[in-house]
N, C-alpha and C positions, 0 to 999 in steps of 0.2 A: 504494500500500500504506500502511495506517495503522499506526503504531507506538504501542503502549500499554504501560503498566507490566505488564500481565498477559500480554504477548506478547513475551518476551525473544528468541525465535527470529527473529521478524519484525524486531526492533530490530537484532540482529546482522546480518541479511541486508541491511538498509538501509544500515548503516554500511559494510559491505564493498563495496556498490555505489558509495557515495560515494567511498570510498578508491580504488576502481578507476578511476572517472571522473577523479579528480584526478591520478592517476598517468599516465593516458593523455594528459591535457592537458599535463602537464609534459614528457612525452616528445615530443609533437608540437611544443611550443615549442622544445625543444632541437634538434630536427631541422630546424626551419624555416631557410631560408637567410637570411643577413644582407642588409640592403638593398643593392641593387646600386649600385656606384660608377660614375659615368660617366667616359668617357675620350674625348679628341678623336679625330675620324675621321682626322686627319693631324697630324703634328708636324714640327718642323724638326730635322734631324739635327745632332748636335754638330759634325760636320765643316764645317758652314756657319756656325758661330758663332765669332766672334773669341775669342781666348784670354782677353781682359779681360772678356768678357761671359759666360763659362761659369760654371755653378753647381755646387754639390756634388751636387744631385739630377739634373743633366743633363736637365732638362725644358724644352723650348723650343717656342714657337709664333710663327709669323709673324703680323702683324696680321690678315690674312684668316683664318688658322686660328683665331685667338683669337675673332674675331667669330662665325664659324660655331659654335664650341664653346659660347660663353656664351649665344648667342641660342637655341640648340636645347636647352640644359639650364639655363635661367635659375634655377630653384629649387635646383639641385644644385651650382652653381658660384659661388664668390665672386670677383668681378672688381673689382680695386682699382687706382685711379690713385695712384701713390706719388710724384708730383711735389709741388712746393711749392704753397701756396695762390695765390701771385702768378702762377705759370704757368697755373693753371686759370683765373684771372680774365682774364689778358691773351691767352692763346692758345686758350682753350676746352677742352672736355672731350669724350671719347668718350661718345656717348649711352648705350650699354648698361652703362657702369660702375656698380657698386653704390655705391661711396663713394670719396671722396678721403681717403687716409690717407698724409700725407707721411712719407717715409723720413728725409729731412733737411729742414731749413728754413733760411731766411735769418735773421740776427740781428735783434733788435728794431730799429726804425727809428733810434733815437737812440744805438745801440751802435756801437762801432768795427768796421766791416766789413773783415775781412782780405781779401787778394787771393790768389787761387789762380793761381800762375804757369803751372802745367801746363795748366789749363783756359782761362786768360786771362779770368777772371771772378771776381766776388766769391766768397768761400768760403762753403760751406754749414756749418751746425752740426748735430751729432747731435740727433736728435729723440726724446726719451725716451718720448713717448706712442705711438710707432709700434706696438710689440708689444701693449700693452694695447688699443689701438684696433682692431687686427686681430682680436684675440680677441673684442672686443665685437661687431664687425660679423659675425663668423662665428656667434656665438651668436644674433644677431638673425635669421639665416636658418635656424637650427636645424641647422647643420652642425658638423662636428668637425675635428680636426687631420688626419684621414685623408681628408677630402674635398678636391676640387680647388680650388685658389686660383690665379688668374691675376693677375700683377702687370705693370703697364705704367708706364714713366716716359717721358722725352722721346725717348731713343734706345736704351735697353737696358742702360746701365751701372748706374744706381741700382737698377733692378728686379732685376738679377742679385745685387747685394750684399744687397738686402732679402730675396731668396729664400734666400740663405745664412744670414742671421740667423734666418729662420723655420725653416729646416732644423735649425739648432742648438737650437731650442726645441721640436723634436719634430714639426713639421709634415712630412708625408710626400709630398705631391703639389702642389708649388708650381711653377707654370710662369712663365717669364719671356718677355715679348713682345720678340722680337728686332727691332730697328728702332724700337720704341716709338711714341710719338704723332707725333713730327715727323721722326724719322730722323736720321742723322748729317749733318754739314755737307758741302755740296758743296765739294770741294777747290779748284775753280776760282773759284767765286763766293761761297762762304761761306754761301749760302742752304741751308736744310734742305728740299731738294726732290728728293732721290734715293731716299728710302724712307720707310716709316712709315705709320701709320694714316691720316693726312691725304692722303699721296701716293697711297694705295690707294683714295681716295674712299669710305672707310667713314664711317658716320654720326657726326657730332660737332656741337657747338653752342657758341656763346658764352653762351647762356642757361643759367644754372646753377640746379640744383635744391637748395634749402637743405637738404633731408633728406639729401642725399648729401655735403654739405660737412663739413669738420672744424671743430670748435669745442672750445676748452679746456673740460674737464669737472671 
């Protein structure tokens, strides 16, 4: 239909048709369902998680559950290794990990390294870049605070504390990997050979991908 100055009726009809189409489009948009969030096929119940590794969100995965979840939903889940850079270098990293984002770090090489009597090891220091780096990596994948994030450390202690920090910052679906990359120490031998990503023979490598590593920005 052609609208001209000499045809006001046609012009009103055309405008009404456009308004109706716009209204219908807005209603359809409002009624459209939100993008579906993915969930793991199986999780680890809180009853199987030690008190010191429990989180505010109570979301836990075994290494095998984490592997299945992230590999089947690669674009919809952020999988982070929250260990130190030294651990990644000397003990390797899980292959499907999106990025290394340390929750804590060791002091600078020439600083005074304190001793943690409880752990029987050098003390870690708080790492102020953790939360900003998580947000940056999340944005890189086009995800939000309501999408799934999987955290893994050496045995499940640091990942649980990191999950609590993210929960306090408004993240709603943060999973901690129980057993972590190497698992707890064997009480008899001191070796880390009783549980964890490596013990379950899941894919990992000493070869590190620079794009996944943490650098000061």
